[in-house]
N, C-alpha and C positions, 0 to 999 in steps of 0.2 A: 503494499499500499504506500500512500505517500508519506513523506517524512513527518509532517505534522500530526498524522494519525498515529504513527508508530510511537512518537514520543508521547503523545497523550495516552495512548493505552499502556506505556510504560508507567506513567503516573498514577493511573488508576489501578494498575496490578501492584504498585506499592501500597496503595490504600487497602487492598485486599489482604496484604500481609498483616494487617493490624488485628485480623481475626485470630492471631497467635497471641496470647497474653504476654509473652516476653518481649514482643515488639513494641506493643502499646506502652508497656512499663519501662522501656529503656530507650530515651531519646537518641543516644547515638546509634543504637542498633536501628531505630526508625529511619534515621538520616542515611545510614548506610543502605538500607532497603530501597529508599527513594533513588539514591544513586545508581545502584546496580540495575534496578529495574528500568530506569530510563536510558541509561548507555547501553544495557543489554538489548533494549527494544529498538535500538537504532544500529547496534554493532555490526550486523550483517551487511549493512548498506555502507559500511567504510569502503567497500570495493569501487565505490563511485569516484573514487579518485583516479581511477585508470581513463576517465574521460579526458583528463588533461592530455593524455597521450594521443587519443584519436577517438572518433566514434565507433570505428571497427573494434578497437580494443574494448570499449565499454560493452558493445553488444556481445563480445566473447566472454567477458569475465564477470559482467555484473549479474548477480544472483546464481554465481557459480559456487566456487569453492568456498566462499564465506557463508554459503547457505546449505552446505553438504552435509552428510551424515555425522562426521566427526566435529564439524564447526561448533555446535552448540557447547560440548564439553570443552572444547578448547577456549572459546569465548568465556565460559563460566570461570576457567582458571585465571585467564588474563585480565579479567574484569573484578571478579569476586575477590580474589586474594589481595591486590592492592587495596580495594575500597575496604575491606575487613580490617586491614592494617592501618590505614589512614583514619579510620574512624575509632579505632582502639576496640574492636570488638571480635577479636581473634577467637575468643572463646565460644562465640556464636558462628564461626566460619562456616559450618556446614548448612546453616540456615541461609546465609549470604549467598552461598555457592548455589544452592537450590533454587533461590529466587532469581539468580541470575540466569539459570539455566531455563526457568520457566519464561523468562521474558524473551530470550533468544528463541526458543521453540515456538512461542506465540508469533513472533515476527515471521518466521519461516512458514508457518502454517497459514498465516494470512496471505503471504505471497502465493502459497500454493493454491489458495482458492481464487487468485485473480486469473486474468485472460492471459497476461504476459508469461508468466510461468516462472519455474525455479528448477534449477538441477539438485534436487534435494537428496538424490539417491547416490550422487558420487561419493566415493570412487568406483562403485560398482557399474554404473552407467552414467553416461553424459547426456542422456535424454532429458529434454525439457518437459517437465510435468505441469499441467494446469488444470484446475477443475471449473474454470470459467463461471464461477458462482457470484463474486463480488467484484464491484468496480475498484480502481486504484483508489477513489475517495468515495467512501459510502456515507451519505449525509445522515442516515438514521443511526448508525453506530456512532458516528462521530458527535453527533447531537446528544445522544444518552450519555457518552463518557465525558463530554465537555461540561454538561450541566452538573453532572455528579462531582467532577472534579472541582469546579468552581464553588459549589455548596461546601466542599470539603475544605477549601483554602480559606473560605470565609469563616470557618468555625461552626458551620450550620448542620453539620453531620455528627452526632454525638456517638454513633457507633459506626464509624467508617469501615471496619472490617466486615461486619455483617451486610452493610449497604453494597459494599462492591463486591462482595462474593455473589450476591443476588444479582449485580449487575453482570457480571460474567457469566453467570447461569443463563441470564436472558440473552447475552451476546451469542452463546452457543446455541441456544434455541433458534436464534434468528438466522444464524449462519445454517443450521439445519433446515430451517423453512425454505431459505434460498436455494439450497440444494435440490430440496423437493420440487420447487418450483422450475428449476432448471431441467430435471428429469421430466416433469409433466410436459413442458414445452418442447422438450427433445422428442418425445414420442408423438407430440401433435404434428411437429414438421415431417417426422418420418412417416407417419400414417397418411399425410397429405400428399407427399413427393414420392412415396413408394420406397421399396427396398432396393438395395444395391448402391446406396449413396452413403459416403462419409460425411456426417453433419457436425459442425461445431457451432455453438450459440455463444454469444457475449451479452450480458446484461446491460439495460440502461440504467442511468444513476436513479433514476425514479423507480425502477423496479418493475414497472407495469408491462414493458415490452422488451423482446430480445431480438437482436439481430443475428441472422443464420447464413451459414455458407454450407450448401450441400455440394460436394465434389462427386462427380461422375467419371466415367472413363475419359470423356472428350471435353467436358466443361465444368465451370462452377455456376450454380445457381446462388444468387444472393437475394436477401430480403429481410423482413421482419415477421414476427409471430407475437400475437397477443390474445387476449380473450375474443377478440372479434375474429381471429381465424389467421392463415398463413397468407403471406403477401409477398410474392415473387417479384422483384423490381428490376433485376437485370441478369443476363447470362452472359458469361465470359467464356470464349472458347480457348481451350488449351492449344499450345503450339505442339505439333505432332512429335512424339518421341523420336529423338535423333535427328530432328530436322531443323534445328535451331539456326536462324540467319547468322551469317558470318560476323556481323556486328555484335550480336548478343554473345558469340563464341569469344570474340575479342575482349568484351568487357569482363568476362569471367578472369581475367588475368589481375584484375584489380583487388586489392585487399578488402575493400568495402564490399564489393560483390561476394567474395569468397565468405567473409563473416555473415553476411545476409543470408546466403544459401545455407549455411551451417544451422542457422536459426529458424528461419521461415518453414512453414509446414505446407502452405497452400500457394504455390509460386505461380505468378503470371507474369510474363515478360512482352514488352511491347518495343517495337523499334520504329523510330520515325526518322525519314530521310530529310536532311536539310541540305542546303545550297552548298555548305562547306564540310559535310559530313554526315554524322548519324548520331541520334539521341536514344539511348537504350534504358529503359526503366524496368527494374526488377521490382515487382510488388507482392505483399503477403495479403492475399484475398481475406485471410482469416480476419484481418482488422479493417475490412471494408465498412464503409458507412455513408449512405446517402449518395450512393453513385460514385464515391471516391475511394482510393485506396491510398490513406495517408503515409503509411509505412513502407519506405521503399530505398532502393539504392539506384541513383541515377547517374549514368556515365555518358559523357559526350566524347564522341571519336571525330578524328579527320577522316579524309577520304582513303588514306593508307592505313586506316584501323589503328592508329596511334591515339592513346588516352590523353585528351585534352584537359578533362574536368571529371572529377568524381565526388559524389555526395551521398551520405548515408543518414537516414533518421526519418524523424516524422515531419511532414508537412502539414501541421495544424497547431492551432493555439492550445495550450494546456488545458483550458478549461472545455474544450470541444470534444465531442465523441469521436472515436470510441475511448473510454476512460480505462486504459490499461497501462 
């Protein structure tokens, strides 16, 4: 999810720690729990620093090894031990380590439910896993946690441990409901379009409708599904296997396109001829929205197939759909 949500959930997770009597009665331990919860809730995204190198490096490494199976335990030691020492609560180090672990695991879990995905099963597989249930920013979860955290900081929650424990129970129930809705809409699209298609859905921020991509042997069908039915909005033909244009083949030599193809799941390539060369655009149809495919790698070549310019990333405003 977005950085603000991760940090907010870290704060409310620290509030849930107050359900343990030792935390509520020990100010230094309480401060340590707030520190490790908030740092741990953001720690996996420290890999975002690779964006300083290039967008291709960011696409390759973000949500990779820092979100892997061993990562929560490594982060727990790297964050929990120094914080326990700094706050002078080494006698409670196991509680501090446990809460750090919970914060990191919750971060990775939320990313898993997002459409972008996460390589959480590394080192066993580098496959990107995504459950396509939550947007990058979920307004309902954010509002519930923000209001609770604000009341706590204002001293209006006499029993924060109990309240935040109930809040997290409601959060998991909400995620379960969104997962149920995803499965229901998936079956609705499959029933309407028939068997033999690989279908992916992404949620809208409001949650009432879902955008889908149905992949067949030779085309992608894109559209939306909601309580009113399935609406097919566009059909994109695939390039015949083994018959890519020369310009598309030449663009595959760029680092950006290689990184894109390692990540993308539903690839569409278009080649436009210009007066002085070609423009090749590789798009991930999975992130289609409103007749556009905003996540792509674009390469400009001259007539001799030499690369003149290469771009990789999102062609949309942060607040615009799809929210992944």
